[in-house]
All heavy atoms as TSV, in Angstrom:
chain	resi	resn	atom	element	x	y	z
A	1	MET	N	N	42.456	111.451	-58.250
A	1	MET	CA	C	43.460	111.151	-57.157
A	1	MET	C	C	44.801	111.953	-57.491
A	1	MET	O	O	45.361	111.666	-58.477
A	1	MET	CB	C	43.747	109.594	-57.158
A	1	MET	CG	C	44.769	109.270	-56.261
A	1	MET	SD	S	45.100	107.446	-56.319
A	1	MET	CE	C	45.946	107.183	-54.808
A	2	THR	N	N	45.039	112.812	-56.594
A	2	THR	CA	C	46.355	113.603	-56.739
A	2	THR	C	C	47.403	112.966	-55.823
A	2	THR	O	O	47.269	112.887	-54.660
A	2	THR	CB	C	46.068	115.000	-56.373
A	2	THR	OG1	O	45.101	115.572	-57.149
A	2	THR	CG2	C	47.262	115.889	-56.513
A	3	VAL	N	N	48.606	112.591	-56.499
A	3	VAL	CA	C	49.626	112.037	-55.780
A	3	VAL	C	C	50.883	112.865	-55.825
A	3	VAL	O	O	51.807	112.646	-55.061
A	3	VAL	CB	C	50.009	110.548	-56.325
A	3	VAL	CG1	C	48.872	109.665	-56.020
A	3	VAL	CG2	C	50.392	110.599	-57.677
A	4	ALA	N	N	50.819	113.967	-56.562
A	4	ALA	CA	C	52.000	114.861	-56.790
A	4	ALA	C	C	52.186	115.451	-55.393
A	4	ALA	O	O	51.433	115.947	-54.757
A	4	ALA	CB	C	51.692	115.914	-57.756
A	5	GLY	N	N	53.527	115.431	-55.021
A	5	GLY	CA	C	54.006	115.997	-53.721
A	5	GLY	C	C	53.967	115.043	-52.570
A	5	GLY	O	O	54.502	115.420	-51.548
A	6	LYS	N	N	53.308	113.863	-52.740
A	6	LYS	CA	C	53.342	112.887	-51.724
A	6	LYS	C	C	54.536	111.997	-51.665
A	6	LYS	O	O	55.160	111.788	-52.718
A	6	LYS	CB	C	51.987	112.034	-51.814
A	6	LYS	CG	C	50.794	112.945	-51.594
A	6	LYS	CD	C	49.637	112.006	-51.493
A	6	LYS	CE	C	48.396	112.934	-51.260
A	6	LYS	NZ	N	47.132	112.203	-51.179
A	7	THR	N	N	54.899	111.539	-50.444
A	7	THR	CA	C	56.035	110.651	-50.291
A	7	THR	C	C	55.598	109.208	-50.110
A	7	THR	O	O	54.625	108.909	-49.398
A	7	THR	CB	C	56.750	111.122	-49.051
A	7	THR	OG1	O	57.176	112.491	-49.204
A	7	THR	CG2	C	58.009	110.271	-48.817
A	8	TYR	N	N	56.300	108.324	-50.784
A	8	TYR	CA	C	56.030	106.827	-50.837
A	8	TYR	C	C	57.343	106.177	-50.591
A	8	TYR	O	O	58.421	106.829	-50.553
A	8	TYR	CB	C	55.395	106.413	-52.102
A	8	TYR	CG	C	54.059	106.919	-52.332
A	8	TYR	CD1	C	53.811	108.216	-52.962
A	8	TYR	CD2	C	52.865	106.174	-51.987
A	8	TYR	CE1	C	52.481	108.625	-53.183
A	8	TYR	CE2	C	51.634	106.632	-52.154
A	8	TYR	CZ	C	51.421	107.929	-52.733
A	8	TYR	OH	O	50.142	108.350	-52.994
A	9	LEU	N	N	57.248	104.878	-50.353
A	9	LEU	CA	C	58.487	104.042	-50.275
A	9	LEU	C	C	58.648	103.189	-51.523
A	9	LEU	O	O	57.711	102.603	-52.099
A	9	LEU	CB	C	58.339	103.032	-49.090
A	9	LEU	CG	C	58.287	103.662	-47.720
A	9	LEU	CD1	C	58.107	102.628	-46.634
A	9	LEU	CD2	C	59.550	104.434	-47.427
A	10	GLU	N	N	59.841	103.198	-51.946
A	10	GLU	CA	C	60.362	102.407	-53.182
A	10	GLU	C	C	61.456	101.517	-52.612
A	10	GLU	O	O	62.516	101.979	-52.370
A	10	GLU	CB	C	60.849	103.316	-54.313
A	10	GLU	CG	C	61.353	102.518	-55.512
A	10	GLU	CD	C	62.025	103.356	-56.461
A	10	GLU	OE1	O	62.847	104.189	-56.083
A	10	GLU	OE2	O	61.823	103.168	-57.673
A	11	ARG	N	N	61.213	100.254	-52.521
A	11	ARG	CA	C	62.167	99.351	-51.908
A	11	ARG	C	C	62.732	99.780	-50.566
A	11	ARG	O	O	63.897	99.792	-50.321
A	11	ARG	CB	C	63.309	99.113	-52.922
A	11	ARG	CG	C	62.789	98.233	-54.089
A	11	ARG	CD	C	63.956	98.013	-55.113
A	11	ARG	NE	N	63.715	98.724	-56.193
A	11	ARG	CZ	C	64.570	99.487	-56.903
A	11	ARG	NH1	N	65.778	99.588	-56.383
A	11	ARG	NH2	N	64.228	100.152	-57.967
A	12	GLY	N	N	61.789	100.314	-49.737
A	12	GLY	CA	C	62.182	100.766	-48.389
A	12	GLY	C	C	62.860	102.112	-48.304
A	12	GLY	O	O	63.078	102.605	-47.233
A	13	ARG	N	N	62.961	102.890	-49.428
A	13	ARG	CA	C	63.505	104.222	-49.395
A	13	ARG	C	C	62.464	105.243	-49.846
A	13	ARG	O	O	61.571	104.882	-50.693
A	13	ARG	CB	C	64.687	104.267	-50.429
A	13	ARG	CG	C	65.816	103.289	-50.060
A	13	ARG	CD	C	67.091	103.678	-50.550
A	13	ARG	NE	N	68.193	102.881	-49.974
A	13	ARG	CZ	C	69.127	102.286	-50.669
A	13	ARG	NH1	N	69.208	102.477	-51.954
A	13	ARG	NH2	N	70.076	101.677	-50.054
A	14	ARG	N	N	62.534	106.363	-49.193
A	14	ARG	CA	C	61.580	107.390	-49.459
A	14	ARG	C	C	61.771	108.067	-50.832
A	14	ARG	O	O	62.844	108.330	-51.237
A	14	ARG	CB	C	61.540	108.503	-48.391
A	14	ARG	CG	C	61.042	108.068	-47.060
A	14	ARG	CD	C	61.273	109.244	-46.074
A	14	ARG	NE	N	60.837	108.763	-44.684
A	14	ARG	CZ	C	59.725	109.201	-44.134
A	14	ARG	NH1	N	58.998	110.049	-44.726
A	14	ARG	NH2	N	59.400	108.758	-42.987
A	15	VAL	N	N	60.644	108.253	-51.587
A	15	VAL	CA	C	60.663	108.947	-52.855
A	15	VAL	C	C	59.495	109.911	-52.861
A	15	VAL	O	O	58.488	109.627	-52.136
A	15	VAL	CB	C	60.550	107.952	-54.060
A	15	VAL	CG1	C	61.777	107.025	-54.085
A	15	VAL	CG2	C	59.274	107.181	-54.065
A	16	THR	N	N	59.640	110.979	-53.570
A	16	THR	CA	C	58.549	111.998	-53.660
A	16	THR	C	C	58.022	111.890	-55.114
A	16	THR	O	O	58.844	111.972	-56.095
A	16	THR	CB	C	59.151	113.344	-53.377
A	16	THR	OG1	O	59.623	113.379	-52.045
A	16	THR	CG2	C	57.960	114.415	-53.492
A	17	VAL	N	N	56.670	111.851	-55.243
A	17	VAL	CA	C	56.071	111.834	-56.581
A	17	VAL	C	C	56.003	113.238	-57.010
A	17	VAL	O	O	55.476	114.089	-56.369
A	17	VAL	CB	C	54.628	111.132	-56.516
A	17	VAL	CG1	C	53.971	111.404	-57.837
A	17	VAL	CG2	C	54.778	109.730	-56.095
A	18	LEU	N	N	56.509	113.507	-58.134
A	18	LEU	CA	C	56.450	114.930	-58.723
A	18	LEU	C	C	55.330	115.096	-59.732
A	18	LEU	O	O	54.578	116.099	-59.592
A	18	LEU	CB	C	57.799	115.280	-59.432
A	18	LEU	CG	C	59.059	115.090	-58.629
A	18	LEU	CD1	C	60.249	115.314	-59.478
A	18	LEU	CD2	C	59.000	116.150	-57.475
A	19	ILE	N	N	55.019	114.086	-60.538
A	19	ILE	CA	C	53.918	114.183	-61.479
A	19	ILE	C	C	53.393	112.724	-61.670
A	19	ILE	O	O	54.114	111.791	-61.702
A	19	ILE	CB	C	54.379	114.616	-62.926
A	19	ILE	CG1	C	55.060	115.923	-62.861
A	19	ILE	CG2	C	53.259	114.735	-63.905
A	19	ILE	CD1	C	55.840	116.375	-64.083
A	20	GLY	N	N	52.036	112.650	-61.789
A	20	GLY	CA	C	51.381	111.284	-62.051
A	20	GLY	C	C	50.447	111.528	-63.219
A	20	GLY	O	O	49.833	112.491	-63.359
A	21	TRP	N	N	50.385	110.521	-64.094
A	21	TRP	CA	C	49.469	110.546	-65.199
A	21	TRP	C	C	49.110	109.161	-65.621
A	21	TRP	O	O	49.677	108.193	-65.299
A	21	TRP	CB	C	49.957	111.311	-66.405
A	21	TRP	CG	C	51.245	110.590	-66.998
A	21	TRP	CD1	C	51.238	109.812	-68.077
A	21	TRP	CD2	C	52.559	110.795	-66.694
A	21	TRP	NE1	N	52.512	109.370	-68.392
A	21	TRP	CE2	C	53.409	109.969	-67.493
A	21	TRP	CE3	C	53.291	111.486	-65.660
A	21	TRP	CZ2	C	54.746	109.862	-67.451
A	21	TRP	CZ3	C	54.707	111.420	-65.530
A	21	TRP	CH2	C	55.345	110.576	-66.406
A	22	GLY	N	N	47.971	109.040	-66.294
A	22	GLY	CA	C	47.444	107.762	-66.812
A	22	GLY	C	C	46.003	107.876	-67.008
A	22	GLY	O	O	45.297	108.793	-66.512
A	23	PRO	N	N	45.425	106.885	-67.656
A	23	PRO	CA	C	43.948	106.865	-67.947
A	23	PRO	C	C	43.118	106.558	-66.663
A	23	PRO	O	O	43.704	105.977	-65.714
A	23	PRO	CB	C	43.831	105.719	-68.944
A	23	PRO	CG	C	44.950	104.821	-68.698
A	23	PRO	CD	C	46.078	105.673	-68.229
A	24	GLY	N	N	41.969	106.939	-66.617
A	24	GLY	CA	C	41.101	106.621	-65.447
A	24	GLY	C	C	41.345	107.479	-64.324
A	24	GLY	O	O	41.747	108.624	-64.421
A	25	GLY	N	N	40.939	107.012	-63.080
A	25	GLY	CA	C	40.948	107.789	-61.903
A	25	GLY	C	C	42.189	107.873	-61.150
A	25	GLY	O	O	42.330	108.640	-60.172
A	26	GLY	N	N	43.272	107.179	-61.556
A	26	GLY	CA	C	44.575	107.142	-60.739
A	26	GLY	C	C	45.636	107.203	-61.705
A	26	GLY	O	O	45.633	106.918	-62.914
A	27	PRO	N	N	46.893	107.391	-61.140
A	27	PRO	CA	C	48.123	107.464	-62.023
A	27	PRO	C	C	48.574	106.029	-62.419
A	27	PRO	O	O	48.448	105.105	-61.530
A	27	PRO	CB	C	49.080	108.102	-61.103
A	27	PRO	CG	C	48.696	107.761	-59.678
A	27	PRO	CD	C	47.222	107.645	-59.822
A	28	ARG	N	N	48.973	105.949	-63.599
A	28	ARG	CA	C	49.529	104.653	-64.053
A	28	ARG	C	C	51.115	104.734	-63.984
A	28	ARG	O	O	51.814	103.883	-63.544
A	28	ARG	CB	C	49.103	104.419	-65.431
A	28	ARG	CG	C	49.571	103.013	-65.951
A	28	ARG	CD	C	48.988	102.693	-67.309
A	28	ARG	NE	N	49.009	101.336	-67.510
A	28	ARG	CZ	C	48.118	100.373	-67.343
A	28	ARG	NH1	N	46.888	100.882	-66.938
A	28	ARG	NH2	N	48.183	99.108	-67.572
A	29	ASN	N	N	51.626	105.976	-64.425
A	29	ASN	CA	C	53.011	106.182	-64.336
A	29	ASN	C	C	53.314	107.447	-63.486
A	29	ASN	O	O	52.423	108.313	-63.450
A	29	ASN	CB	C	53.590	106.404	-65.779
A	29	ASN	CG	C	53.530	105.130	-66.564
A	29	ASN	OD1	O	53.942	104.021	-66.068
A	29	ASN	ND2	N	53.072	105.213	-67.764
A	30	VAL	N	N	54.477	107.561	-62.847
A	30	VAL	CA	C	54.801	108.722	-62.057
A	30	VAL	C	C	56.245	109.057	-62.314
A	30	VAL	O	O	57.099	108.216	-62.576
A	30	VAL	CB	C	54.516	108.459	-60.568
A	30	VAL	CG1	C	53.080	108.341	-60.300
A	30	VAL	CG2	C	55.293	107.185	-60.121
A	31	LEU	N	N	56.490	110.407	-62.128
A	31	LEU	CA	C	57.800	110.842	-62.168
A	31	LEU	C	C	58.276	110.999	-60.708
A	31	LEU	O	O	57.526	111.786	-60.011
A	31	LEU	CB	C	58.010	112.217	-62.879
A	31	LEU	CG	C	59.339	112.998	-62.721
A	31	LEU	CD1	C	60.495	112.144	-63.444
A	31	LEU	CD2	C	59.182	114.333	-63.369
A	32	ILE	N	N	59.278	110.298	-60.142
A	32	ILE	CA	C	59.646	110.368	-58.835
A	32	ILE	C	C	61.043	111.016	-58.677
A	32	ILE	O	O	61.827	110.937	-59.556
A	32	ILE	CB	C	59.626	108.965	-58.161
A	32	ILE	CG1	C	60.651	107.989	-58.837
A	32	ILE	CG2	C	58.197	108.388	-58.093
A	32	ILE	CD1	C	60.844	106.705	-57.940
A	33	GLU	N	N	61.240	111.510	-57.500
A	33	GLU	CA	C	62.578	112.025	-57.119
A	33	GLU	C	C	63.036	111.204	-55.940
A	33	GLU	O	O	62.396	111.090	-54.937
A	33	GLU	CB	C	62.561	113.490	-56.779
A	33	GLU	CG	C	63.863	114.102	-56.457
A	33	GLU	CD	C	63.955	115.612	-56.360
A	33	GLU	OE1	O	63.212	116.071	-55.387
A	33	GLU	OE2	O	64.487	116.270	-57.148
A	34	ARG	N	N	64.165	110.677	-56.077
A	34	ARG	CA	C	64.813	109.801	-55.067
A	34	ARG	C	C	65.628	110.687	-54.105
A	34	ARG	O	O	65.813	111.850	-54.388
A	34	ARG	CB	C	65.686	108.711	-55.666
A	34	ARG	CG	C	64.767	107.716	-56.447
A	34	ARG	CD	C	65.599	106.650	-57.059
A	34	ARG	NE	N	64.783	105.653	-57.704
A	34	ARG	CZ	C	65.077	105.011	-58.804
A	34	ARG	NH1	N	66.258	105.307	-59.476
A	34	ARG	NH2	N	64.207	104.207	-59.301
A	35	GLY	N	N	66.075	110.151	-53.069
A	35	GLY	CA	C	66.829	110.870	-51.994
A	35	GLY	C	C	68.081	111.451	-52.489
A	35	GLY	O	O	68.683	112.339	-51.935
A	36	ASP	N	N	68.690	110.801	-53.529
A	36	ASP	CA	C	69.994	111.319	-54.171
A	36	ASP	C	C	69.725	112.402	-55.215
A	36	ASP	O	O	70.620	112.731	-55.991
A	36	ASP	CB	C	70.802	110.221	-54.720
A	36	ASP	CG	C	70.144	109.487	-55.896
A	36	ASP	OD1	O	68.939	109.892	-56.271
A	36	ASP	OD2	O	70.752	108.514	-56.457
A	37	SER	N	N	68.518	112.862	-55.371
A	37	SER	CA	C	68.017	113.957	-56.249
A	37	SER	C	C	67.857	113.414	-57.672
A	37	SER	O	O	67.633	114.245	-58.598
A	37	SER	CB	C	68.926	115.131	-56.261
A	37	SER	OG	O	68.895	115.711	-54.938
A	38	SER	N	N	68.118	112.117	-57.938
A	38	SER	CA	C	67.765	111.573	-59.222
A	38	SER	C	C	66.358	111.507	-59.461
A	38	SER	O	O	65.494	111.326	-58.529
A	38	SER	CB	C	68.488	110.213	-59.482
A	38	SER	OG	O	67.911	109.245	-58.612
A	39	ARG	N	N	65.939	111.621	-60.734
A	39	ARG	CA	C	64.557	111.544	-61.155
A	39	ARG	C	C	64.319	110.470	-62.175
A	39	ARG	O	O	65.171	110.284	-63.055
A	39	ARG	CB	C	64.049	112.888	-61.681
A	39	ARG	CG	C	64.011	113.916	-60.654
A	39	ARG	CD	C	63.563	115.197	-61.290
A	39	ARG	NE	N	63.484	116.333	-60.210
A	39	ARG	CZ	C	62.997	117.496	-60.410
A	39	ARG	NH1	N	62.483	117.818	-61.553
A	39	ARG	NH2	N	62.926	118.349	-59.397
A	40	VAL	N	N	63.167	109.703	-62.043
A	40	VAL	CA	C	62.986	108.619	-62.952
A	40	VAL	C	C	61.434	108.472	-63.118
A	40	VAL	O	O	60.622	108.652	-62.196
A	40	VAL	CB	C	63.619	107.294	-62.485
A	40	VAL	CG1	C	63.047	106.867	-61.183
A	40	VAL	CG2	C	63.535	106.143	-63.499
A	41	VAL	N	N	61.036	108.031	-64.303
A	41	VAL	CA	C	59.678	107.676	-64.526
A	41	VAL	C	C	59.501	106.183	-64.330
A	41	VAL	O	O	60.264	105.404	-64.783
A	41	VAL	CB	C	59.203	108.034	-65.983
A	41	VAL	CG1	C	57.893	107.538	-66.257
A	41	VAL	CG2	C	59.323	109.517	-66.215
A	42	ARG	N	N	58.489	105.774	-63.512
A	42	ARG	CA	C	58.309	104.399	-63.225
A	42	ARG	C	C	56.807	104.167	-63.003
A	42	ARG	O	O	56.108	105.050	-62.862
A	42	ARG	CB	C	59.069	103.985	-61.957
A	42	ARG	CG	C	58.728	104.796	-60.673
A	42	ARG	CD	C	58.936	104.016	-59.474
A	42	ARG	NE	N	57.957	102.955	-59.354
A	42	ARG	CZ	C	58.167	101.803	-58.685
A	42	ARG	NH1	N	59.288	101.545	-58.135
A	42	ARG	NH2	N	57.224	100.917	-58.630
A	43	PRO	N	N	56.361	102.844	-63.043
A	43	PRO	CA	C	54.938	102.653	-62.672
A	43	PRO	C	C	54.620	102.930	-61.246
A	43	PRO	O	O	55.477	102.827	-60.392
A	43	PRO	CB	C	54.773	101.151	-62.942
A	43	PRO	CG	C	55.955	100.777	-63.713
A	43	PRO	CD	C	57.048	101.777	-63.424
A	44	PHE	N	N	53.417	103.559	-61.032
A	44	PHE	CA	C	53.035	103.831	-59.671
A	44	PHE	C	C	52.867	102.625	-58.873
A	44	PHE	O	O	53.164	102.527	-57.748
A	44	PHE	CB	C	51.641	104.605	-59.715
A	44	PHE	CG	C	51.175	104.990	-58.430
A	44	PHE	CD1	C	51.787	106.015	-57.625
A	44	PHE	CD2	C	50.095	104.362	-57.814
A	44	PHE	CE1	C	51.286	106.322	-56.432
A	44	PHE	CE2	C	49.552	104.725	-56.559
A	44	PHE	CZ	C	50.165	105.691	-55.848
A	45	ARG	N	N	52.377	101.548	-59.536
A	45	ARG	CA	C	52.228	100.247	-58.931
A	45	ARG	C	C	53.536	99.775	-58.312
A	45	ARG	O	O	54.629	99.824	-58.864
A	45	ARG	CB	C	51.815	99.187	-59.926
A	45	ARG	CG	C	51.503	97.849	-59.351
A	45	ARG	CD	C	50.932	96.904	-60.416
A	45	ARG	NE	N	50.853	95.609	-59.958
A	45	ARG	CZ	C	50.135	94.692	-60.548
A	45	ARG	NH1	N	49.506	94.960	-61.624
A	45	ARG	NH2	N	50.060	93.507	-60.015
A	46	GLY	N	N	53.547	99.369	-57.088
A	46	GLY	CA	C	54.802	98.947	-56.420
A	46	GLY	C	C	55.294	99.956	-55.346
A	46	GLY	O	O	56.114	99.609	-54.557
A	47	LEU	N	N	54.813	101.275	-55.507
A	47	LEU	CA	C	55.231	102.206	-54.458
A	47	LEU	C	C	54.287	101.904	-53.292
A	47	LEU	O	O	53.099	101.595	-53.463
A	47	LEU	CB	C	54.947	103.660	-54.953
A	47	LEU	CG	C	55.847	104.101	-56.091
A	47	LEU	CD1	C	55.554	105.501	-56.494
A	47	LEU	CD2	C	57.302	103.919	-55.711
A	48	ARG	N	N	54.751	102.073	-52.033
A	48	ARG	CA	C	54.006	101.781	-50.841
A	48	ARG	C	C	53.852	103.041	-49.994
A	48	ARG	O	O	54.740	103.880	-49.946
A	48	ARG	CB	C	54.802	100.775	-49.981
A	48	ARG	CG	C	55.082	99.456	-50.732
A	48	ARG	CD	C	53.745	98.658	-50.903
A	48	ARG	NE	N	54.012	97.495	-51.637
A	48	ARG	CZ	C	53.399	97.135	-52.686
A	48	ARG	NH1	N	52.492	97.916	-53.265
A	48	ARG	NH2	N	53.641	95.921	-53.338
A	49	LYS	N	N	52.675	103.152	-49.351
A	49	LYS	CA	C	52.343	104.182	-48.509
A	49	LYS	C	C	53.359	104.124	-47.260
A	49	LYS	O	O	53.690	103.054	-46.871
A	49	LYS	CB	C	50.897	104.115	-47.934
A	49	LYS	CG	C	49.912	104.515	-49.070
A	49	LYS	CD	C	48.585	104.468	-48.388
A	49	LYS	CE	C	47.441	104.830	-49.448
A	49	LYS	NZ	N	46.171	104.813	-48.861
A	50	ILE	N	N	53.645	105.265	-46.726
A	50	ILE	CA	C	54.393	105.236	-45.472
A	50	ILE	C	C	53.471	105.202	-44.279
A	50	ILE	O	O	52.515	106.088	-44.226
A	50	ILE	CB	C	55.242	106.518	-45.439
A	50	ILE	CG1	C	56.302	106.497	-46.500
A	50	ILE	CG2	C	55.980	106.627	-44.077
A	50	ILE	CD1	C	57.175	107.797	-46.625
A	51	LEU	N	N	53.604	104.261	-43.450
A	51	LEU	CA	C	52.711	104.205	-42.249
A	51	LEU	C	C	53.169	105.120	-41.212
A	51	LEU	O	O	54.371	105.091	-40.749
A	51	LEU	CB	C	52.701	102.780	-41.697
A	51	LEU	CG	C	52.212	101.698	-42.714
A	51	LEU	CD1	C	52.332	100.288	-42.011
A	51	LEU	CD2	C	50.729	101.969	-43.074
A	52	GLU	N	N	52.294	106.066	-40.746
A	52	GLU	CA	C	52.672	106.960	-39.716
A	52	GLU	C	C	52.325	106.387	-38.372
A	52	GLU	O	O	51.291	105.886	-38.207
A	52	GLU	CB	C	51.821	108.227	-39.923
A	52	GLU	CG	C	52.018	108.924	-41.227
A	52	GLU	CD	C	53.350	109.688	-41.238
A	52	GLU	OE1	O	53.888	110.020	-40.272
A	52	GLU	OE2	O	53.901	109.791	-42.470
A	53	VAL	N	N	53.230	106.379	-37.472
A	53	VAL	CA	C	53.058	105.927	-36.121
A	53	VAL	C	C	52.807	107.101	-35.246
A	53	VAL	O	O	53.578	107.979	-35.183
A	53	VAL	CB	C	54.363	105.097	-35.602
A	53	VAL	CG1	C	54.177	104.616	-34.272
A	53	VAL	CG2	C	54.678	103.934	-36.619
A	54	GLN	N	N	51.700	106.961	-34.558
A	54	GLN	CA	C	51.327	108.059	-33.618
A	54	GLN	C	C	51.489	107.565	-32.238
A	54	GLN	O	O	51.022	106.506	-31.805
A	54	GLN	CB	C	49.875	108.510	-33.877
A	54	GLN	CG	C	49.647	109.130	-35.109
A	54	GLN	CD	C	48.193	109.465	-35.321
A	54	GLN	OE1	O	47.326	109.332	-34.500
A	54	GLN	NE2	N	47.835	110.171	-36.531
A	55	HIS	N	N	52.164	108.342	-31.413
A	55	HIS	CA	C	52.374	108.058	-30.004
A	55	HIS	C	C	51.429	108.901	-29.204
A	55	HIS	O	O	51.319	110.062	-29.454
A	55	HIS	CB	C	53.812	108.299	-29.627
A	55	HIS	CG	C	54.835	107.496	-30.409
A	55	HIS	ND1	N	55.104	106.145	-30.072
A	55	HIS	CD2	C	55.632	107.816	-31.427
A	55	HIS	CE1	C	55.937	105.750	-30.890
A	55	HIS	NE2	N	56.320	106.724	-31.755
A	56	GLY	N	N	50.823	108.372	-28.257
A	56	GLY	CA	C	49.923	109.233	-27.515
A	56	GLY	C	C	49.285	108.608	-26.322
A	56	GLY	O	O	48.626	108.922	-25.543
């Protein structure tokens, strides 16, 4: 599962995952970049997908 480069929500704010690592098939920890350009390592758990609304 590649999450690098994808955007998620952290407490309602958009963050971009730069690197993800951990045992097994998915990331356990991720390096994220927040909107203010700060970077932090945090657990992947708790990040939420952004729901895309399609109008049509």
